[in-house]
PyMOL Python script that loads the backbone (N, CA, C, O; Angstrom):
from pymol import cmd

cmd.read_pdbstr("""\
ATOM      1  N   MET A   1      18.726  21.874 -59.052  1.00  0.00           N
ATOM      2  CA  MET A   1      19.343  23.168 -58.929  1.00  0.00           C
ATOM      3  C   MET A   1      19.903  23.308 -57.529  1.00  0.00           C
ATOM      4  O   MET A   1      19.222  23.042 -56.539  1.00  0.00           O
ATOM      5  N   ILE A   2      21.140  23.725 -57.464  1.00  0.00           N
ATOM      6  CA  ILE A   2      21.770  24.056 -56.191  1.00  0.00           C
ATOM      7  C   ILE A   2      22.434  25.423 -56.365  1.00  0.00           C
ATOM      8  O   ILE A   2      23.174  25.652 -57.321  1.00  0.00           O
ATOM      9  N   ALA A   3      22.157  26.320 -55.425  1.00  0.00           N
ATOM     10  CA  ALA A   3      22.751  27.653 -55.462  1.00  0.00           C
ATOM     11  C   ALA A   3      23.239  27.995 -54.059  1.00  0.00           C
ATOM     12  O   ALA A   3      22.842  27.357 -53.084  1.00  0.00           O
ATOM     13  N   ARG A   4      24.080  28.980 -53.966  1.00  0.00           N
ATOM     14  CA  ARG A   4      24.574  29.452 -52.673  1.00  0.00           C
ATOM     15  C   ARG A   4      24.239  30.920 -52.503  1.00  0.00           C
ATOM     16  O   ARG A   4      24.192  31.689 -53.463  1.00  0.00           O
ATOM     17  N   ARG A   5      24.010  31.282 -51.263  1.00  0.00           N
ATOM     18  CA  ARG A   5      23.849  32.669 -50.872  1.00  0.00           C
ATOM     19  C   ARG A   5      24.711  32.900 -49.645  1.00  0.00           C
ATOM     20  O   ARG A   5      25.062  31.953 -48.940  1.00  0.00           O
ATOM     21  N   ASP A   6      25.050  34.149 -49.388  1.00  0.00           N
ATOM     22  CA  ASP A   6      25.924  34.472 -48.258  1.00  0.00           C
ATOM     23  C   ASP A   6      25.240  34.282 -46.910  1.00  0.00           C
ATOM     24  O   ASP A   6      25.882  33.890 -45.936  1.00  0.00           O
ATOM     25  N   THR A   7      23.939  34.558 -46.851  1.00  0.00           N
ATOM     26  CA  THR A   7      23.216  34.473 -45.581  1.00  0.00           C
ATOM     27  C   THR A   7      21.850  33.836 -45.777  1.00  0.00           C
ATOM     28  O   THR A   7      21.329  33.785 -46.891  1.00  0.00           O
ATOM     29  N   LEU A   8      21.285  33.358 -44.692  1.00  0.00           N
ATOM     30  CA  LEU A   8      19.929  32.816 -44.739  1.00  0.00           C
ATOM     31  C   LEU A   8      18.930  33.918 -45.071  1.00  0.00           C
ATOM     32  O   LEU A   8      17.993  33.694 -45.837  1.00  0.00           O
ATOM     33  N   ALA A   9      19.120  35.093 -44.507  1.00  0.00           N
ATOM     34  CA  ALA A   9      18.219  36.207 -44.803  1.00  0.00           C
ATOM     35  C   ALA A   9      18.222  36.524 -46.294  1.00  0.00           C
ATOM     36  O   ALA A   9      17.165  36.753 -46.882  1.00  0.00           O
ATOM     37  N   GLN A  10      19.403  36.539 -46.909  1.00  0.00           N
ATOM     38  CA  GLN A  10      19.496  36.810 -48.347  1.00  0.00           C
ATOM     39  C   GLN A  10      18.811  35.711 -49.151  1.00  0.00           C
ATOM     40  O   GLN A  10      18.094  36.005 -50.107  1.00  0.00           O
ATOM     41  N   ALA A  11      19.019  34.461 -48.781  1.00  0.00           N
ATOM     42  CA  ALA A  11      18.388  33.351 -49.492  1.00  0.00           C
ATOM     43  C   ALA A  11      16.868  33.451 -49.414  1.00  0.00           C
ATOM     44  O   ALA A  11      16.183  33.293 -50.424  1.00  0.00           O
ATOM     45  N   LEU A  12      16.342  33.711 -48.227  1.00  0.00           N
ATOM     46  CA  LEU A  12      14.890  33.810 -48.075  1.00  0.00           C
ATOM     47  C   LEU A  12      14.325  35.009 -48.830  1.00  0.00           C
ATOM     48  O   LEU A  12      13.244  34.919 -49.413  1.00  0.00           O
ATOM     49  N   THR A  13      15.042  36.126 -48.825  1.00  0.00           N
ATOM     50  CA  THR A  13      14.595  37.301 -49.572  1.00  0.00           C
ATOM     51  C   THR A  13      14.534  36.987 -51.066  1.00  0.00           C
ATOM     52  O   THR A  13      13.569  37.351 -51.738  1.00  0.00           O
ATOM     53  N   ASP A  14      15.555  36.316 -51.584  1.00  0.00           N
ATOM     54  CA  ASP A  14      15.570  35.950 -53.004  1.00  0.00           C
ATOM     55  C   ASP A  14      14.442  34.973 -53.340  1.00  0.00           C
ATOM     56  O   ASP A  14      13.827  35.076 -54.402  1.00  0.00           O
ATOM     57  N   ILE A  15      14.173  34.038 -52.448  1.00  0.00           N
ATOM     58  CA  ILE A  15      13.082  33.081 -52.661  1.00  0.00           C
ATOM     59  C   ILE A  15      11.744  33.814 -52.650  1.00  0.00           C
ATOM     60  O   ILE A  15      10.905  33.596 -53.524  1.00  0.00           O
ATOM     61  N   GLU A  16      11.549  34.679 -51.664  1.00  0.00           N
ATOM     62  CA  GLU A  16      10.297  35.423 -51.549  1.00  0.00           C
ATOM     63  C   GLU A  16      10.051  36.316 -52.764  1.00  0.00           C
ATOM     64  O   GLU A  16       8.905  36.534 -53.158  1.00  0.00           O
ATOM     65  N   ALA A  17      11.129  36.830 -53.356  1.00  0.00           N
ATOM     66  CA  ALA A  17      11.009  37.697 -54.530  1.00  0.00           C
ATOM     67  C   ALA A  17      10.856  36.902 -55.825  1.00  0.00           C
ATOM     68  O   ALA A  17      10.628  37.481 -56.887  1.00  0.00           O
ATOM     69  N   GLY A  18      10.982  35.566 -55.737  1.00  0.00           N
ATOM     70  CA  GLY A  18      10.856  34.734 -56.917  1.00  0.00           C
ATOM     71  C   GLY A  18      12.114  34.665 -57.758  1.00  0.00           C
ATOM     72  O   GLY A  18      12.071  34.221 -58.906  1.00  0.00           O
ATOM     73  N   GLY A  19      13.233  35.098 -57.203  1.00  0.00           N
ATOM     74  CA  GLY A  19      14.467  35.157 -57.969  1.00  0.00           C
ATOM     75  C   GLY A  19      15.254  33.867 -58.065  1.00  0.00           C
ATOM     76  O   GLY A  19      16.290  33.829 -58.728  1.00  0.00           O
ATOM     77  N   LEU A  20      14.787  32.804 -57.418  1.00  0.00           N
ATOM     78  CA  LEU A  20      15.532  31.553 -57.446  1.00  0.00           C
ATOM     79  C   LEU A  20      14.759  30.402 -58.092  1.00  0.00           C
ATOM     80  O   LEU A  20      15.275  29.286 -58.155  1.00  0.00           O
ATOM     81  N   GLY A  21      13.581  30.636 -58.555  1.00  0.00           N
ATOM     82  CA  GLY A  21      12.816  29.556 -59.174  1.00  0.00           C
ATOM     83  C   GLY A  21      12.235  28.613 -58.134  1.00  0.00           C
ATOM     84  O   GLY A  21      11.887  29.026 -57.028  1.00  0.00           O
ATOM     85  N   ALA A  22      12.135  27.347 -58.499  1.00  0.00           N
ATOM     86  CA  ALA A  22      11.518  26.339 -57.634  1.00  0.00           C
ATOM     87  C   ALA A  22      12.517  25.849 -56.588  1.00  0.00           C
ATOM     88  O   ALA A  22      13.370  25.012 -56.884  1.00  0.00           O
ATOM     89  N   VAL A  23      12.413  26.360 -55.393  1.00  0.00           N
ATOM     90  CA  VAL A  23      13.290  25.976 -54.292  1.00  0.00           C
ATOM     91  C   VAL A  23      12.511  25.099 -53.336  1.00  0.00           C
ATOM     92  O   VAL A  23      11.364  25.397 -53.003  1.00  0.00           O
ATOM     93  N   SER A  24      13.141  24.004 -52.887  1.00  0.00           N
ATOM     94  CA  SER A  24      12.474  23.120 -51.937  1.00  0.00           C
ATOM     95  C   SER A  24      13.109  23.172 -50.546  1.00  0.00           C
ATOM     96  O   SER A  24      12.422  22.986 -49.542  1.00  0.00           O
ATOM     97  N   THR A  25      14.425  23.427 -50.488  1.00  0.00           N
ATOM     98  CA  THR A  25      15.135  23.354 -49.212  1.00  0.00           C
ATOM     99  C   THR A  25      16.234  24.409 -49.151  1.00  0.00           C
ATOM    100  O   THR A  25      16.900  24.695 -50.146  1.00  0.00           O
ATOM    101  N   VAL A  26      16.409  24.980 -47.961  1.00  0.00           N
ATOM    102  CA  VAL A  26      17.534  25.862 -47.687  1.00  0.00           C
ATOM    103  C   VAL A  26      18.318  25.219 -46.545  1.00  0.00           C
ATOM    104  O   VAL A  26      17.749  24.867 -45.512  1.00  0.00           O
ATOM    105  N   ILE A  27      19.625  25.070 -46.741  1.00  0.00           N
ATOM    106  CA  ILE A  27      20.473  24.405 -45.757  1.00  0.00           C
ATOM    107  C   ILE A  27      21.462  25.407 -45.182  1.00  0.00           C
ATOM    108  O   ILE A  27      22.119  26.143 -45.918  1.00  0.00           O
ATOM    109  N   VAL A  28      21.560  25.424 -43.850  1.00  0.00           N
ATOM    110  CA  VAL A  28      22.486  26.308 -43.143  1.00  0.00           C
ATOM    111  C   VAL A  28      23.434  25.466 -42.298  1.00  0.00           C
ATOM    112  O   VAL A  28      23.198  24.276 -42.085  1.00  0.00           O
ATOM    113  N   SER A  29      24.487  26.078 -41.827  1.00  0.00           N
ATOM    114  CA  SER A  29      25.423  25.419 -40.927  1.00  0.00           C
ATOM    115  C   SER A  29      24.764  25.175 -39.571  1.00  0.00           C
ATOM    116  O   SER A  29      24.118  26.069 -39.025  1.00  0.00           O
ATOM    117  N   ARG A  30      24.925  23.974 -39.028  1.00  0.00           N
ATOM    118  CA  ARG A  30      24.371  23.661 -37.694  1.00  0.00           C
ATOM    119  C   ARG A  30      24.995  24.576 -36.647  1.00  0.00           C
ATOM    120  O   ARG A  30      24.294  25.071 -35.765  1.00  0.00           O
ATOM    121  N   GLY A  31      26.298  24.806 -36.731  1.00  0.00           N
ATOM    122  CA  GLY A  31      26.958  25.683 -35.764  1.00  0.00           C
ATOM    123  C   GLY A  31      26.388  27.084 -35.781  1.00  0.00           C
ATOM    124  O   GLY A  31      26.152  27.686 -34.733  1.00  0.00           O
ATOM    125  N   TRP A  32      26.164  27.607 -36.999  1.00  0.00           N
ATOM    126  CA  TRP A  32      25.579  28.944 -37.113  1.00  0.00           C
ATOM    127  C   TRP A  32      24.167  28.931 -36.552  1.00  0.00           C
ATOM    128  O   TRP A  32      23.798  29.811 -35.774  1.00  0.00           O
ATOM    129  N   TRP A  33      23.368  27.930 -36.944  1.00  0.00           N
ATOM    130  CA  TRP A  33      21.970  27.848 -36.516  1.00  0.00           C
ATOM    131  C   TRP A  33      21.878  27.819 -34.995  1.00  0.00           C
ATOM    132  O   TRP A  33      21.036  28.501 -34.410  1.00  0.00           O
ATOM    133  N   ASP A  34      22.735  27.037 -34.358  1.00  0.00           N
ATOM    134  CA  ASP A  34      22.707  26.926 -32.905  1.00  0.00           C
ATOM    135  C   ASP A  34      23.130  28.219 -32.214  1.00  0.00           C
ATOM    136  O   ASP A  34      22.816  28.420 -31.041  1.00  0.00           O
ATOM    137  N   SER A  35      23.844  29.105 -32.931  1.00  0.00           N
ATOM    138  CA  SER A  35      24.269  30.374 -32.337  1.00  0.00           C
ATOM    139  C   SER A  35      23.192  31.461 -32.445  1.00  0.00           C
ATOM    140  O   SER A  35      23.309  32.518 -31.827  1.00  0.00           O
ATOM    141  N   VAL A  36      22.157  31.197 -33.225  1.00  0.00           N
ATOM    142  CA  VAL A  36      21.074  32.163 -33.422  1.00  0.00           C
ATOM    143  C   VAL A  36      20.064  32.007 -32.283  1.00  0.00           C
ATOM    144  O   VAL A  36      19.772  30.891 -31.855  1.00  0.00           O
ATOM    145  N   SER A  37      19.539  33.124 -31.801  1.00  0.00           N
ATOM    146  CA  SER A  37      18.574  33.065 -30.695  1.00  0.00           C
ATOM    147  C   SER A  37      17.326  32.290 -31.111  1.00  0.00           C
ATOM    148  O   SER A  37      17.010  32.188 -32.296  1.00  0.00           O
ATOM    149  N   ALA A  38      16.631  31.753 -30.128  1.00  0.00           N
ATOM    150  CA  ALA A  38      15.398  30.993 -30.390  1.00  0.00           C
ATOM    151  C   ALA A  38      14.368  31.862 -31.100  1.00  0.00           C
ATOM    152  O   ALA A  38      13.631  31.376 -31.957  1.00  0.00           O
ATOM    153  N   ARG A  39      14.315  33.122 -30.754  1.00  0.00           N
ATOM    154  CA  ARG A  39      13.368  34.045 -31.392  1.00  0.00           C
ATOM    155  C   ARG A  39      13.680  34.219 -32.881  1.00  0.00           C
ATOM    156  O   ARG A  39      12.779  34.198 -33.719  1.00  0.00           O
ATOM    157  N   GLU A  40      14.983  34.395 -33.202  1.00  0.00           N
ATOM    158  CA  GLU A  40      15.393  34.514 -34.600  1.00  0.00           C
ATOM    159  C   GLU A  40      15.129  33.214 -35.357  1.00  0.00           C
ATOM    160  O   GLU A  40      14.677  33.245 -36.502  1.00  0.00           O
ATOM    161  N   GLN A  41      15.405  32.081 -34.729  1.00  0.00           N
ATOM    162  CA  GLN A  41      15.131  30.796 -35.362  1.00  0.00           C
ATOM    163  C   GLN A  41      13.651  30.690 -35.736  1.00  0.00           C
ATOM    164  O   GLN A  41      13.308  30.261 -36.837  1.00  0.00           O
ATOM    165  N   ASP A  42      12.791  31.082 -34.815  1.00  0.00           N
ATOM    166  CA  ASP A  42      11.348  31.044 -35.084  1.00  0.00           C
ATOM    167  C   ASP A  42      10.980  31.936 -36.267  1.00  0.00           C
ATOM    168  O   ASP A  42      10.170  31.552 -37.110  1.00  0.00           O
ATOM    169  N   ARG A  43      11.580  33.133 -36.328  1.00  0.00           N
ATOM    170  CA  ARG A  43      11.290  34.034 -37.455  1.00  0.00           C
ATOM    171  C   ARG A  43      11.754  33.435 -38.777  1.00  0.00           C
ATOM    172  O   ARG A  43      11.046  33.527 -39.780  1.00  0.00           O
ATOM    173  N   TYR A  44      12.940  32.821 -38.789  1.00  0.00           N
ATOM    174  CA  TYR A  44      13.426  32.171 -40.010  1.00  0.00           C
ATOM    175  C   TYR A  44      12.520  31.004 -40.404  1.00  0.00           C
ATOM    176  O   TYR A  44      12.209  30.830 -41.582  1.00  0.00           O
ATOM    177  N   ARG A  45      12.101  30.216 -39.437  1.00  0.00           N
ATOM    178  CA  ARG A  45      11.194  29.091 -39.729  1.00  0.00           C
ATOM    179  C   ARG A  45       9.879  29.594 -40.322  1.00  0.00           C
ATOM    180  O   ARG A  45       9.361  29.014 -41.277  1.00  0.00           O
ATOM    181  N   GLU A  46       9.344  30.670 -39.755  1.00  0.00           N
ATOM    182  CA  GLU A  46       8.094  31.237 -40.268  1.00  0.00           C
ATOM    183  C   GLU A  46       8.244  31.721 -41.705  1.00  0.00           C
ATOM    184  O   GLU A  46       7.377  31.474 -42.542  1.00  0.00           O
ATOM    185  N   ARG A  47       9.339  32.407 -41.986  1.00  0.00           N
ATOM    186  CA  ARG A  47       9.585  32.885 -43.362  1.00  0.00           C
ATOM    187  C   ARG A  47       9.711  31.712 -44.324  1.00  0.00           C
ATOM    188  O   ARG A  47       9.145  31.737 -45.417  1.00  0.00           O
ATOM    189  N   ALA A  48      10.450  30.687 -43.922  1.00  0.00           N
ATOM    190  CA  ALA A  48      10.622  29.510 -44.774  1.00  0.00           C
ATOM    191  C   ALA A  48       9.274  28.832 -45.009  1.00  0.00           C
ATOM    192  O   ALA A  48       8.966  28.434 -46.133  1.00  0.00           O
ATOM    193  N   GLU A  49       8.482  28.701 -43.965  1.00  0.00           N
ATOM    194  CA  GLU A  49       7.167  28.066 -44.106  1.00  0.00           C
ATOM    195  C   GLU A  49       6.272  28.870 -45.053  1.00  0.00           C
ATOM    196  O   GLU A  49       5.609  28.300 -45.920  1.00  0.00           O
ATOM    197  N   ARG A  50       6.257  30.183 -44.885  1.00  0.00           N
ATOM    198  CA  ARG A  50       5.451  31.028 -45.785  1.00  0.00           C
ATOM    199  C   ARG A  50       5.918  30.912 -47.230  1.00  0.00           C
ATOM    200  O   ARG A  50       5.112  30.974 -48.158  1.00  0.00           O
ATOM    201  N   ALA A  51       7.231  30.742 -47.414  1.00  0.00           N
ATOM    202  CA  ALA A  51       7.787  30.622 -48.762  1.00  0.00           C
ATOM    203  C   ALA A  51       7.637  29.206 -49.321  1.00  0.00           C
ATOM    204  O   ALA A  51       7.915  28.966 -50.495  1.00  0.00           O
ATOM    205  N   GLY A  52       7.195  28.269 -48.477  1.00  0.00           N
ATOM    206  CA  GLY A  52       6.984  26.899 -48.932  1.00  0.00           C
ATOM    207  C   GLY A  52       8.262  26.090 -49.079  1.00  0.00           C
ATOM    208  O   GLY A  52       8.335  25.181 -49.906  1.00  0.00           O
ATOM    209  N   VAL A  53       9.280  26.420 -48.272  1.00  0.00           N
ATOM    210  CA  VAL A  53      10.544  25.676 -48.333  1.00  0.00           C
ATOM    211  C   VAL A  53      10.866  25.073 -46.978  1.00  0.00           C
ATOM    212  O   VAL A  53      10.452  25.583 -45.937  1.00  0.00           O
ATOM    213  N   GLN A  54      11.614  23.975 -47.012  1.00  0.00           N
ATOM    214  CA  GLN A  54      12.092  23.347 -45.791  1.00  0.00           C
ATOM    215  C   GLN A  54      13.391  24.020 -45.385  1.00  0.00           C
ATOM    216  O   GLN A  54      14.176  24.447 -46.231  1.00  0.00           O
ATOM    217  N   LEU A  55      13.605  24.108 -44.086  1.00  0.00           N
ATOM    218  CA  LEU A  55      14.820  24.692 -43.548  1.00  0.00           C
ATOM    219  C   LEU A  55      15.583  23.588 -42.825  1.00  0.00           C
ATOM    220  O   LEU A  55      15.070  22.993 -41.877  1.00  0.00           O
ATOM    221  N   HIS A  56      16.819  23.311 -43.276  1.00  0.00           N
ATOM    222  CA  HIS A  56      17.649  22.263 -42.683  1.00  0.00           C
ATOM    223  C   HIS A  56      18.958  22.851 -42.189  1.00  0.00           C
ATOM    224  O   HIS A  56      19.427  23.873 -42.689  1.00  0.00           O
ATOM    225  N   ALA A  57      19.545  22.182 -41.189  1.00  0.00           N
ATOM    226  CA  ALA A  57      20.874  22.541 -40.695  1.00  0.00           C
ATOM    227  C   ALA A  57      21.786  21.339 -40.898  1.00  0.00           C
ATOM    228  O   ALA A  57      21.393  20.200 -40.648  1.00  0.00           O
ATOM    229  N   ASP A  58      23.011  21.605 -41.357  1.00  0.00           N
ATOM    230  CA  ASP A  58      23.967  20.549 -41.672  1.00  0.00           C
ATOM    231  C   ASP A  58      25.154  20.642 -40.725  1.00  0.00           C
ATOM    232  O   ASP A  58      25.795  21.687 -40.611  1.00  0.00           O
ATOM    233  N   ASP A  59      25.437  19.532 -40.045  1.00  0.00           N
ATOM    234  CA  ASP A  59      26.539  19.484 -39.073  1.00  0.00           C
ATOM    235  C   ASP A  59      27.902  19.732 -39.709  1.00  0.00           C
ATOM    236  O   ASP A  59      28.809  20.226 -39.038  1.00  0.00           O
ATOM    237  N   ALA A  60      28.065  19.399 -40.991  1.00  0.00           N
ATOM    238  CA  ALA A  60      29.371  19.480 -41.645  1.00  0.00           C
ATOM    239  C   ALA A  60      29.533  20.699 -42.549  1.00  0.00           C
ATOM    240  O   ALA A  60      30.577  20.867 -43.180  1.00  0.00           O
ATOM    241  N   MET A  61      28.529  21.536 -42.616  1.00  0.00           N
ATOM    242  CA  MET A  61      28.553  22.657 -43.552  1.00  0.00           C
ATOM    243  C   MET A  61      29.251  23.884 -42.947  1.00  0.00           C
ATOM    244  O   MET A  61      29.151  24.140 -41.747  1.00  0.00           O
ATOM    245  N   SER A  62      29.949  24.624 -43.789  1.00  0.00           N
ATOM    246  CA  SER A  62      30.608  25.856 -43.375  1.00  0.00           C
ATOM    247  C   SER A  62      29.568  26.931 -43.050  1.00  0.00           C
ATOM    248  O   SER A  62      28.486  26.964 -43.637  1.00  0.00           O
ATOM    249  N   ALA A  63      29.909  27.788 -42.127  1.00  0.00           N
ATOM    250  CA  ALA A  63      29.022  28.901 -41.764  1.00  0.00           C
ATOM    251  C   ALA A  63      29.178  30.085 -42.710  1.00  0.00           C
ATOM    252  O   ALA A  63      28.547  31.122 -42.506  1.00  0.00           O
ATOM    253  N   HIS A  64      30.008  29.948 -43.738  1.00  0.00           N
ATOM    254  CA  HIS A  64      30.285  31.057 -44.645  1.00  0.00           C
ATOM    255  C   HIS A  64      29.255  31.232 -45.749  1.00  0.00           C
ATOM    256  O   HIS A  64      29.319  32.210 -46.494  1.00  0.00           O
ATOM    257  N   PHE A  65      28.307  30.309 -45.872  1.00  0.00           N
ATOM    258  CA  PHE A  65      27.284  30.404 -46.912  1.00  0.00           C
ATOM    259  C   PHE A  65      26.096  29.537 -46.526  1.00  0.00           C
ATOM    260  O   PHE A  65      26.177  28.731 -45.598  1.00  0.00           O
ATOM    261  N   VAL A  66      24.997  29.709 -47.245  1.00  0.00           N
ATOM    262  CA  VAL A  66      23.851  28.803 -47.152  1.00  0.00           C
ATOM    263  C   VAL A  66      23.648  28.193 -48.531  1.00  0.00           C
ATOM    264  O   VAL A  66      24.007  28.789 -49.546  1.00  0.00           O
ATOM    265  N   GLU A  67      23.077  27.015 -48.554  1.00  0.00           N
ATOM    266  CA  GLU A  67      22.826  26.316 -49.809  1.00  0.00           C
ATOM    267  C   GLU A  67      21.329  26.298 -50.072  1.00  0.00           C
ATOM    268  O   GLU A  67      20.530  26.039 -49.172  1.00  0.00           O
ATOM    269  N   VAL A  68      20.965  26.571 -51.300  1.00  0.00           N
ATOM    270  CA  VAL A  68      19.564  26.591 -51.720  1.00  0.00           C
ATOM    271  C   VAL A  68      19.398  25.458 -52.717  1.00  0.00           C
ATOM    272  O   VAL A  68      20.121  25.388 -53.712  1.00  0.00           O
ATOM    273  N   ARG A  69      18.456  24.578 -52.455  1.00  0.00           N
ATOM    274  CA  ARG A  69      18.275  23.401 -53.296  1.00  0.00           C
ATOM    275  C   ARG A  69      16.845  23.349 -53.833  1.00  0.00           C
ATOM    276  O   ARG A  69      15.891  23.675 -53.126  1.00  0.00           O
ATOM    277  N   GLY A  70      16.713  22.938 -55.083  1.00  0.00           N
ATOM    278  CA  GLY A  70      15.396  22.801 -55.679  1.00  0.00           C
ATOM    279  C   GLY A  70      15.393  21.772 -56.783  1.00  0.00           C
ATOM    280  O   GLY A  70      16.445  21.275 -57.186  1.00  0.00           O
ATOM    281  N   GLY A  71      14.222  21.457 -57.267  1.00  0.00           N
ATOM    282  CA  GLY A  71      14.104  20.500 -58.353  1.00  0.00           C
ATOM    283  C   GLY A  71      14.319  19.080 -57.895  1.00  0.00           C
ATOM    284  O   GLY A  71      14.017  18.733 -56.753  1.00  0.00           O
ATOM    285  N   ASP A  72      14.842  18.259 -58.782  1.00  0.00           N
ATOM    286  CA  ASP A  72      15.056  16.844 -58.495  1.00  0.00           C
ATOM    287  C   ASP A  72      16.469  16.583 -58.007  1.00  0.00           C
ATOM    288  O   ASP A  72      17.165  15.726 -58.551  1.00  0.00           O
ATOM    289  N   SER A  73      16.899  17.311 -56.988  1.00  0.00           N
ATOM    290  CA  SER A  73      18.255  17.133 -56.494  1.00  0.00           C
ATOM    291  C   SER A  73      18.342  15.880 -55.622  1.00  0.00           C
ATOM    292  O   SER A  73      17.337  15.240 -55.313  1.00  0.00           O
ATOM    293  N   GLU A  74      19.541  15.564 -55.248  1.00  0.00           N
ATOM    294  CA  GLU A  74      19.820  14.380 -54.446  1.00  0.00           C
ATOM    295  C   GLU A  74      19.120  14.463 -53.086  1.00  0.00           C
ATOM    296  O   GLU A  74      18.742  15.546 -52.640  1.00  0.00           O
ATOM    297  N   PRO A  75      18.952  13.304 -52.432  1.00  0.00           N
ATOM    298  CA  PRO A  75      18.364  13.316 -51.079  1.00  0.00           C
ATOM    299  C   PRO A  75      19.287  14.016 -50.085  1.00  0.00           C
ATOM    300  O   PRO A  75      20.460  14.256 -50.373  1.00  0.00           O
ATOM    301  N   SER A  76      18.750  14.333 -48.929  1.00  0.00           N
ATOM    302  CA  SER A  76      19.524  15.003 -47.880  1.00  0.00           C
ATOM    303  C   SER A  76      20.737  14.178 -47.476  1.00  0.00           C
ATOM    304  O   SER A  76      20.710  12.948 -47.512  1.00  0.00           O
ATOM    305  N   LEU A  77      21.793  14.869 -47.094  1.00  0.00           N
ATOM    306  CA  LEU A  77      22.987  14.209 -46.572  1.00  0.00           C
ATOM    307  C   LEU A  77      22.738  13.690 -45.167  1.00  0.00           C
ATOM    308  O   LEU A  77      21.814  14.147 -44.495  1.00  0.00           O
ATOM    309  N   SER A  78      23.541  12.748 -44.716  1.00  0.00           N
ATOM    310  CA  SER A  78      23.357  12.190 -43.371  1.00  0.00           C
ATOM    311  C   SER A  78      23.651  13.218 -42.286  1.00  0.00           C
ATOM    312  O   SER A  78      23.221  13.048 -41.145  1.00  0.00           O
ATOM    313  N   THR A  79      24.378  14.284 -42.623  1.00  0.00           N
ATOM    314  CA  THR A  79      24.698  15.328 -41.640  1.00  0.00           C
ATOM    315  C   THR A  79      23.665  16.447 -41.641  1.00  0.00           C
ATOM    316  O   THR A  79      23.808  17.417 -40.896  1.00  0.00           O
ATOM    317  N   GLU A  80      22.636  16.331 -42.460  1.00  0.00           N
ATOM    318  CA  GLU A  80      21.634  17.381 -42.647  1.00  0.00           C
ATOM    319  C   GLU A  80      20.324  16.982 -41.970  1.00  0.00           C
ATOM    320  O   GLU A  80      19.820  15.877 -42.167  1.00  0.00           O
ATOM    321  N   HIS A  81      19.786  17.894 -41.173  1.00  0.00           N
ATOM    322  CA  HIS A  81      18.570  17.593 -40.414  1.00  0.00           C
ATOM    323  C   HIS A  81      17.621  18.791 -40.431  1.00  0.00           C
ATOM    324  O   HIS A  81      18.071  19.935 -40.483  1.00  0.00           O
ATOM    325  N   PRO A  82      16.305  18.535 -40.388  1.00  0.00           N
ATOM    326  CA  PRO A  82      15.356  19.658 -40.304  1.00  0.00           C
ATOM    327  C   PRO A  82      15.611  20.481 -39.039  1.00  0.00           C
ATOM    328  O   PRO A  82      16.034  19.942 -38.016  1.00  0.00           O
ATOM    329  N   THR A  83      15.351  21.779 -39.115  1.00  0.00           N
ATOM    330  CA  THR A  83      15.563  22.654 -37.958  1.00  0.00           C
ATOM    331  C   THR A  83      14.367  22.625 -37.056  1.00  0.00           C
ATOM    332  O   THR A  83      14.354  23.299 -36.025  1.00  0.00           O
TER     333      THR A  83
END
""", "prot")
cmd.dss("prot")
cmd.show_as("cartoon", "prot")
cmd.util.cbc("prot")
cmd.orient("prot")
């Protein structure tokens, strides 16, 4: 399963509410991630950890959406790295 959400906050809220099913990873744009303060990054990491999902940033991904991945999807792309 691969889905998109407009923001990381929206993706995490949907995951926390159980609205996305079995999610394993949320991928954001590296450029966007690097523009977020260290404090906000920590809060996002904590939410992802509590929700039981990995948080990755992708060097080649657009900042216009986040990708939510679950199930038996393909392995991570070479441009995708844990945050």
